C-alpha positions, -999 to 999 in steps of 0.1 A, spaced: -69 86 -63 -47 100 -34 -11 98 -36 9 109 -5 44 116 -14 77 125 8 107 129 -8 97 106 -37 115 121 -68 133 87 -71 98 69 -77 70 92 -85 78 95 -120 75 58 -127 43 59 -106 28 87 -126 37 72 -159 20 37 -150 -12 58 -141 -9 75 -176 -8 45 -195 -40 30 -180 -63 16 -206 -97 31 -217 -115 12 -189 -102 38 -165 -129 62 -171 -131 97 -151 -100 97 -127 -90 123 -103 -56 122 -89 -42 142 -59 -7 142 -49 -1 155 -16 36 165 -13 44 165 24 73 182 38 94 174 5 129 188 0 132 174 -35 116 178 -67 86 156 -60 60 184 -63 73 192 -97 74 158 -111 39 155 -101 28 187 -117 45 179 -149 19 150 -158 -10 179 -158 -10 179 -196 -10 142 -198 -39 141 -174 -56 167 -191 -54 150 -225 -71 120 -208 -98 144 -196 -87 136 -159 -82 159 -131 -47 164 -117 -41 185 -85 -9 187 -67 -9 200 -28 22 212 -11 23 212 27 53 217 50 40 195 78 54 158 70 31 126 79 17 100 54 -17 100 75 -22 139 78 -15 139 39 -44 112 33 -67 133 53 -59 163 34 -61 143 0 -96 130 12 -105 165 20 -96 179 -13 -112 151 -33 -144 155 -54 -150 115 -63 -170 95 -44 -149 62 -45 -112 66 -32 -82 50 -40 -52 54 -18 -16 48 -36 19 51 -25 40 68 -45 65 40 -53 40 18 -68 34 11 -104 4 -6 -119 -4 -26 -148 -26 -7 -175 -58 -28 -167 -56 -22 -131 -78 10 -125 -107 -1 -148 -109 -35 -129 -110 -17 -97 -136 5 -108 -157 -24 -119 -151 -40 -85 -165 -8 -69 -193 -4 -89 -218 -20 -62 -244 -7 -41 -227 -24 -8 -196 -14 7 -167 -27 -9 -128 -27 -9 -108 -37 -38 -73 -38 -42 -51 -54 -74 -30 -87 -72 4 -77 -55 35 -83 -71 70 -79 -57 93 -58 -79 125 -75 -84 148 -63 -57 185 -52 -65 199 -70 -33 204 -105 -25 188 -103 10 160 -85 -1 154 -110 -30 157 -141 -4 135 -124 20 107 -116 -8 110 -156 -17 96 -163 16 73 -133 22 53 -138 -11 48 -174 0 32 -166 36 -8 -175 40 -15 -137 46 -2 -127 12 -12 -159 -10 -47 -154 6 -52 -123 -12 -65 -90 -8 -36 -76 9 -37 -40 1 -2 -33 8 6 4 -9 -26 4 -28 -62 0 -17 -97 15 -27 -132 18 -15 -166 27 -28 -189 54 -13 -201 30 11 -172 15 21 -157 53 27 -183 57 54 -167 28 77 -146 52 91 -142 92 94 -104 110 94 -76 86 93 -62 84 129 -27 90 140 -16 52 136 13 35 120 -6 11 97 -30 29 73 -34 -1 48 -43 -26 76 -69 -2 94 -88 2 64 -84 -34 52 -99 -44 86 -129 -23 82 -142 -49 58 -148 -87 63 -134 -112 38 -165 -113 20 -162 -75 13 -127 -75 0 -122 -81 -37 -86 -87 -51 -88 -80 -89 -65 -101 -113 -46 -69 -128 -13 -62 -108 4 -36 -90 42 -37 -83 54 -32 -50 91 -25 -42 104 -40 -10 132 -21 10 169 -31 0 192 -44 24 189 -63 58 193 -33 80 161 -16 61 142 -48 61 143 -50 98 133 -15 103 103 -16 83 93 -53 96 96 -37 131 72 -12 120 48 -31 104 46 -51 137 43 -21 157 15 -11 135 -5 -44 142 2 -41 177 -12 -5 180 -43 -16 161 -48 -45 183 -47 -22 213 -69 7 200 -91 -12 176 -94 -46 189 -128 -50 172 -114 -48 139 -97 -82 142 -131 -99 139 -123 -93 101 -90 -105 100 -96 -140 83 -59 -142 80 -49 -179 76 -23 -188 105 13 -200 92 13 -233 107 47 -255 116 43 -278 86 36 -246 64 69 -228 78 88 -265 72 74 -266 37 87 -229 28 121 -239 41 123 -269 20 115 -247 -12 138 -218 -3 161 -228 20 182 -197 18 152 -171 18 142 -189 50 173 -184 66 172 -145 59 136 -144 67 144 -160 103 173 -137 108 150 -105 99 126 -119 122 150 -125 151 165 -93 148 129 -75 150 125 -92 185 159 -83 199 152 -45 199 116 -33 209 98 -10 183 97 28 192 57 28 181 65 58 157 65 56 115 98 52 104 110 52 66 128 20 52 147 41 23 
């Protein structure tokens, strides 16, 4: 498991604790935390879980690098990893206790496989983010399953689909699209993904997400044969508007704000 982490002291403790609470179906686990360009206690927090990992017979390694950048951190973690299957986990994610075991089972096949958990949006503090999330979770892309936002895993055959991570914005979409819909598995166990708080942060992150997809379409157009994303139709959009009218207004306000200013094409942090 590779966890890229840049100044994640506010989140990493919860993430690591959820990993240490995994049930016995999670057998031999290797965790590599790549603390990149950190100015806080991220690396110290990760190292503090060394005794807990040792008690479980797991390997825990913390790599500190002065250079920032998530994709570089992923590549460094990959280079250091000994395990053949790989899981990539954002440092702000928390996992249900049966998640790792279910993902390991899903990856235990002889054909290339991509696996993730069932995405659950953590309850936001801000009203505007809760409204936005009430629509986002109803989008066909999300309801279709195997979203992999913040957590995805591949078996050895799956990892051979690409070499190093390229310098791109959207690593999760890049990996997901290496696999056809039939090769992607969503296990029942949940992982909890926090949305950014506040209107401005939602706009910045949505702009980054859109720029990431556009970049992939330009650089790797062949990958989109694997998209298999259900379209958001006008009747579907109207149905969402009727169910969560305030959420729909917030979602559309973010959508319009994103298009009022073009994306810069670079990675931005929402929090």
